[in-house]
C-alpha positions in Angstrom: 194.3 138.9 212.0 192.7 141.8 210.1 189.5 143.3 211.2 186.5 143.6 208.9 187.2 147.3 208.6 190.8 146.6 207.6 189.6 144.0 205.1 187.1 146.5 203.6 189.7 149.2 203.4 192.1 146.8 201.6 189.3 145.8 199.2 188.5 149.4 198.5 192.2 150.2 197.8 192.5 147.2 195.4 189.3 148.2 193.6 190.5 151.8 193.2 193.9 150.5 191.9 192.2 148.2 189.4 190.0 151.1 188.2 193.0 153.3 187.8 194.9 150.7 185.8 192.0 150.2 183.5 191.4 154.0 183.0 195.2 154.7 182.6 195.2 151.9 179.9 192.4 153.4 177.9 192.8 157.2 178.5 196.4 157.5 179.6 197.8 158.7 182.9 197.6 162.4 182.3 194.0 162.3 180.9 192.6 160.3 183.9 191.4 162.3 186.9 191.0 161.1 190.5 187.2 161.7 190.2 187.1 159.4 187.1 189.0 156.7 189.0 186.6 156.8 192.0 183.5 157.1 189.8 184.5 154.1 187.7 185.2 152.1 190.9 181.9 153.2 192.5 183.4 155.1 195.4 183.3 158.7 196.6 186.4 160.8 196.0 187.2 160.7 199.8 187.9 157.0 199.5 190.8 157.8 197.2 192.3 160.3 199.6 192.1 157.9 202.6 194.7 155.8 200.7 196.8 158.2 198.6 197.6 161.9 198.6 197.8 162.1 194.8 197.4 160.3 191.6 201.2 160.2 191.4 201.4 158.3 194.7 198.7 155.8 193.5 200.7 155.2 190.4 203.9 154.6 192.3 202.2 152.1 194.4 200.8 150.3 191.3 204.3 150.3 189.7 205.9 148.9 192.9 203.2 146.2 193.1 203.7 145.3 189.4 207.5 145.1 189.7 207.2 143.0 192.8 205.1 140.5 190.9 207.5 140.5 187.9 210.6 140.2 190.1 209.3 137.3 192.1 209.4 135.2 189.0 212.8 136.4 188.0 214.8 136.4 191.3 215.5 132.7 191.9 216.2 132.1 188.2 218.9 134.8 188.0 220.5 133.5 191.2 220.9 130.1 189.7 222.2 131.3 186.3 225.4 129.6 185.1 226.9 132.6 183.4 226.4 136.1 182.2 224.6 135.0 179.0 222.1 132.9 181.0 221.5 135.8 183.5 220.9 138.2 180.6 218.4 135.9 179.0 216.5 135.6 182.3 216.5 139.4 182.7 215.2 139.8 179.1 212.5 137.2 179.7 211.4 139.5 182.6 211.5 142.6 180.4 209.5 140.8 177.7 206.7 140.2 180.2 206.5 143.9 180.7 206.3 144.5 176.9 203.7 141.8 176.5 201.3 143.8 178.7 201.0 146.5 176.0 198.7 148.8 178.1 201.0 148.5 181.1 204.2 149.3 179.2 202.6 152.3 177.5 201.3 153.7 180.8 204.7 153.1 182.5 206.5 154.9 179.7 204.0 157.8 179.9 204.5 158.1 183.6 208.3 157.8 183.3 208.3 160.8 180.9 205.9 162.7 183.2 208.1 162.1 186.2 211.0 163.8 184.5 209.1 167.1 185.0 209.2 166.8 188.8 212.5 166.6 190.8 211.0 164.6 193.7 209.1 162.3 191.4 212.2 161.8 189.2 214.2 160.8 192.3 211.5 158.3 193.3 211.4 156.8 189.8 215.1 156.2 189.9 214.8 154.0 192.9 214.9 150.3 192.3 211.3 149.8 193.4 210.0 151.5 190.4 212.2 150.4 187.5 215.1 148.2 186.5 217.6 150.6 187.9 221.3 150.4 187.1 222.0 149.3 190.7 219.4 146.5 190.6 220.7 145.4 187.2 224.3 145.4 188.5 223.3 143.3 191.5 221.7 140.8 189.2 224.7 140.3 186.9 227.7 141.2 189.2 228.6 137.6 190.0 228.7 136.7 186.3 230.8 139.7 185.1 234.4 138.4 184.3 236.0 141.8 183.4 236.6 145.1 185.0 233.7 146.6 183.1 231.2 148.0 185.7 228.0 146.0 186.0 226.2 149.3 186.4 227.2 150.3 182.9 225.9 146.9 181.5 222.6 147.8 183.3 222.6 151.3 181.9 223.1 150.1 178.3 220.4 147.5 178.7 217.9 149.9 180.3 218.6 152.4 177.5 218.0 149.8 174.8 214.8 148.6 176.5 213.3 152.0 177.2 214.4 153.2 173.7 212.5 150.2 172.3 209.4 151.2 174.3 209.6 154.8 173.0 209.9 153.7 169.4 207.0 151.3 169.8 204.8 153.9 171.4 205.6 156.3 168.6 204.9 153.7 165.9 208.5 154.0 164.6 209.5 150.5 165.6 212.2 149.5 163.1 213.8 146.8 165.3 211.9 143.9 166.8 212.1 143.2 170.5 214.0 140.0 169.6 216.6 142.1 167.8 216.9 144.6 170.7 217.3 141.7 173.1 220.1 140.1 171.0 221.9 143.4 170.7 221.6 144.0 174.5 222.9 140.6 175.3 225.7 140.9 172.8 226.8 144.2 174.4 226.8 142.7 177.8 228.8 139.7 176.7 231.3 141.9 174.8 231.9 144.0 177.8 231.4 141.6 180.7 233.1 138.4 179.6 236.7 137.6 178.7 235.6 135.9 175.5 233.5 139.0 174.6 
């Protein structure tokens, strides 16, 4: 059972995270300072540093928490998929939930690009906790792939299409709809991963 102090600490952490998400959504990750996050939440700056060493660390925790929520709804459905096409549709349903939260997908894209400038951060972002990594994707579809085509490559193709779509949308150069990108990604997976492909 948590003590009152632990409950208060958890509440402070959640309020700081909510403040950060709101500010990142309106100002962007790079333009939001720790001081603004704490001021917006009504806490002193020291409260932030009791939970995180940096804004990067806070963001990684937010990403992990968001993906955990998204994945909880996806996991059982993928496990029960009848074939590769069904598994791919479930995965794309999951990806569409990310896109539907426009602020979140923009923030995530900004942070992904930002993380490319730091070797330790880049390594962390490539872990499965922080994105739909090739390994996670491969694990989701492996049982449904009927050919020798590596499931990791199916994952890499889908991730590239998905993240490319996010970039085009963020830049306002969106030529393809999300539905078109989804159809192309699934078609590529079926072409490479099924005998009928």
